[in-house]
C-alpha positions, -999 to +999 in steps of 0.1 A: -186-566-145-162-593-135-164-611-098-130-596-091-147-559-095-173-564-084-164-582-049-138-552-047-170-527-049-193-548-027-165-548-002-161-510-008-191-497-007-200-524+025-171-500+040-177-463+031-215-474+040-204-480+072-178-450+076-204-425+060-233-441+083-212-431+112-199-397+100-233-388+092-248-399+129-218-378+143-218-351+122-258-345+133-256-350+170-225-330+172-247-302+150-271-299+175-250-301+203-230-268+187-266-254+181-272-258+217-245-241+228-234-217+202-250-190+188-267-180+155-232-155+149-210-184+160-218-201+135-215-175+111-179-174+120-179-214+115-194-212+084-165-191+069-138-213+088-152-243+072-153-225+034-116-218+040-113-250+054-127-265+021-110-245-001-076-253+012-083-287+012-091-283-028-062-264-038-040-293-018-052-322-043-061-304-071-071-334-088-039-353-086-052-379-067-075-384-091-056-384-118-032-415-099-068-432-098-074-431-133-037-442-143-034-479-146+004-475-132+023-455-112+057-454-114+075-448-078+094-417-095+061-404-102+047-409-066+076-390-055+071-359-076+037-354-068+044-362-031+069-334-022+044-309-048+019-318-025+040-303+002+055-274-011+015-260-020+004-271+013+033-247+028+023-221+005-014-224+013-005-221+051+015-191+044-007-176+022-041-173+047-017-164+075-015-128+054-047-125+034-067-133+070-071-101+079-079-087+047-112-112+050-117-105+082-125-067+070-139-074+044-167-095+060-166-075+086-163-100+112-137-083+139-122-123+154-123-137+122-085-129+114-079-142+150-094-181+139-082-181+105-048-177+118-046-208+139-065-226+109-030-222+087-017-256+105-041-273+091-026-278+054+004-283+072-009-316+088-033-328+065-015-320+029+011-349+032-019-378+036-035-364-001-012-392-019-011-418+005-050-419+003-054-419-034-035-451-035-055-467-012-085-455-034-068-465-063-068-504-050-101-503-038-089-503-003-118-487+015-121-510+041-087-491+056-099-457+053-132-461+063-116-472+099-094-443+096-121-416+089-144-438+111-124-432+143-115-396+132-149-390+135-155-408+170-121-383+183-139-354+164-167-356+178-154-359+216-132-333+214-154-306+199-181-316+230-153-315+258-144-284+246-182-268+245-187-280+278-152-268+283-170-232+279-147-227+242-171-220+209-151-212+175-118-225+187-132-260+193-136-264+157-108-252+150-090-276+175-109-301+169-099-299+129-065-299+136-056-326+157-080-350+137-063-342+106-033-352+125-040-381+134-059-394+102-028-379+085-002-403+101-022-434+107-027-434+067+012-428+058+017-454+085-004-485+065+007-474+039+043-477+044+037-511+067+020-526+037+037-513+009+011-496-011+032-470-020+073-456-021+084-416-014+118-416-025+141-383-023+132-374-061+110-345-081+106-339-116+087-314-125+074-337-160+057-358-140+043-335-118+027-318-150+021-351-163-002-357-136-013-325-140-032-323-171-055-345-159-060-333-126-063-299-137-096-302-147-106-323-122-096-302-095-106-270-112-139-285-113-140-294-075-131-263-067-156-247-088-182-268-068-171-265-037-172-225-042-206-223-059-218-239-030-208-222-004-208-186-021-244-182-011-230-182+024-198-157+014-226-135+000-248-136+027-219-128+044-208-098+030-244-086+025-261-099+060-255-103+092-238-134+107-266-141+126-285-148+094-257-163+076-251-189+104-294-195+104-286-206+071-252-228+073-267-243+100-296-258+082-277-264+048-248-281+067-272-306+084-288-314+051-258-320+037-244-347+066-279-362+054-272-361+018-238-374+024-254-405+046-278-410+017-251-412-015-214-408-006-210-442+007-220-450-027-208-426-051-170-426-036-165-459-051-185-452-087-152-433-099-126-464-093-157-491-101-168-469-135-131-468-143-127-504-137-156-513-158-149-495-187-110-505-186-123-540-191-141-528-224-181-538-214-210-525-235-225-493-235-256-512-220-238-528-193-223-498-181-259-484-184-277-508-167-255-502-139-258-464-138-295-467-140-296-492-106-275-467-089-296-437-097-330-454-090-319-469-058-307-432-047-341-421-056-359-446-030-340-432+000-335-396-012-367-388-023-389-393+011-359-383+032-358-349+016-394-345+009-405-356+045-379-331+054-393-300+035-426-309+049-421-313+089-394-287+089-418-262+111-423-290+133-389-307+140-367-273+144-379-263+171-384-295+192-348-305+185-328-276+183-350-250+202-365-216+193-333-196+183-331-215+154-366-207+137-354-186+112-340-217+100-374-235+096-374-222+055-338-229+046-344-271+057-378-267+036-360-251+002-324-270+003-340-304+011-365-302-017-330-283-040-309-317-025-331-348-040-318-334-072-282-333-061-282-364-049-297-381-078-271-368-106-245-349-090-219-377-081-233-399-101-229-385-140-197-369-129-179-400-119-190-416-154-180-384-172-147-388-152-144-428-161-149-419-199-121-396-195-144-363-197-132-339-167-132-308-197-169-316-199-176-312-163-153-284-158-168-267-190-205-270-170-193-260-137-173-229-149-207-221-170-233-230-142-204-206-122-209-178-137-242-174-138-248-184-102-220-157-089-234-134-113-275-139-103-261-135-066-241-112-063-275-093-082-299-102-056-278-110-025-288-078-009-322-083-010-323-115+018-321-151+025-353-157+006-339-145-027-308-167-022-330-197-021-350-189-047-314-183-066-299-215-047-325-240-060-326-230-098-289-231-099-290-266-085-317-279-108-303-263-135-266-279-129-274-315-124-297-313-153-268-304-175-242-329-158-271-354-169-277-348-198-237-349-210-240-385-192-269-395-208-250-389-238-221-412-230-244-439-224-261-429-258-292-427-242-322-401-236-332-379-215-373-390-212-357-427-209-340-417-178-363-400-161-393-430-162-366-445-140-377-427-115-422-433-119-422-457-093-405-437-065-422-407-075-457-424-072-444-439-035-435-400-021-466-385-036-489-404-018-466-400+013-467-357+010-504-368+008-509-381+040-480-365+058-500-329+046-533-348+055-524-358+092-511-316+099-545-307+086-570-328+109-545-328+138-529-297+136-552-284+163-558-314+179-529-325+193-495-312+207-466-304+178-441-327+192-467-357+190-477-342+156-442-349+147-443-382+152-476-395+137-463-377+109-431-399+103-450-429+114-477-419+089-458-407+061-435-440+065-462-465+067-478-451+035-445-450+015-440-487+025-475-496+018-480-480-013-444-493-028-461-529-019-490-523-041-470-511-066-439-526-071-439-557-042-398-563-053-390-524-043-404-529-007-380-559-001-353-536-014-359-511+008-361-532+039-324-550+026-313-514+023-326-502+059-327-530+078-308-561+062-276-540+052-277-555+016-275-517-004-243-532-019-253-569-030-284-547-049-265-524-063-237-544-082 
């Protein structure tokens, strides 16, 4: 990797790491506050609202931002055409949601859902215009500026929700916070782009320019929407077949774990697509790209393996302590989803970024279509049998999908699955020893100490075991783990 690309990538990862840590921590804290103020039924409404907001965000972009990043140059006429096209799409989304809201409320038997969703119509109108500008900042690897904007937005979001919850609002607190922070972030991004001449928008609109970018963006956008829908279809089916309370419990556990996954992998994976694209544009060898890919996967394993395994093994201890007894039913969700997210954290984002950089969006979309059809069909058949059946299908689907993505990533890198899996030999040994330590402590001390004390002992014992075994098996890994967690040198180790 050339020094300029390396330096830019290091700085990008540095700032996205700061942003991701801040957002994930604030998100987790906000989740705890919401759990204290809200009931599982409230979280059921929030689950449907967040799914709706997510779908709107994906449709607003529909892969055009990825097409902008992938192109070597973007002319002013193209930028202008894409911008006005994005505005049109945002207006259409808002109008469609306003009229569709009552039908969705009726289908899911959620009485006040229509009222909440009609307020959500404002969100695409205030957030849509920033899509193109954001993509230009990412294209130039200006993640510092984006990280500052998104970090400030996360702080404001947490403050607004907390204040509104204390004042007596519940579900509306989330919607109002989304609207206000989306508007402020849009203004900040557009202002920065214009002030620094990053992109200029003129009075021009050529449908040919839009279609040209859409030819690439269609596959990426379709993939993104399918990925999002398949990651949320389980919640929609729970809402349809089961009660809002069960949906709230399921959404609560799954959403909090997704924030932890974001904390671990998103700061790195977010810059991998532009980094891989630049790497390939400089005609680096496949071996060089493969080595870089292996490093990313290995470093993610060193963090994701112990984090999600320890969550699965201690869920019954921390849920009642942190969230309260009303969330005890979420223990099973924490256990199953945390194990599933190990595979997602390792493969999904990294392999997709590589395949996009190799200009293979069709492959990623094809995998998503096939797996989504299988996932939706299976869930439709078993969803009515309860949350246990949904969780069983959920973990099976994630393993299957990430394996498929990794297969095609290996094919692009001209390597095999066995060689890829061999990367994780050492992290696997460390985690196995940690798991034995945690389970042993629980068996020995369960009847001797309070559960709160047992949780602390398990955390200390598991962490100590993981670090000691890594020291004796491969001393360099212990130094790497310390540099990641303490010295904040992850980006320098990874690049």
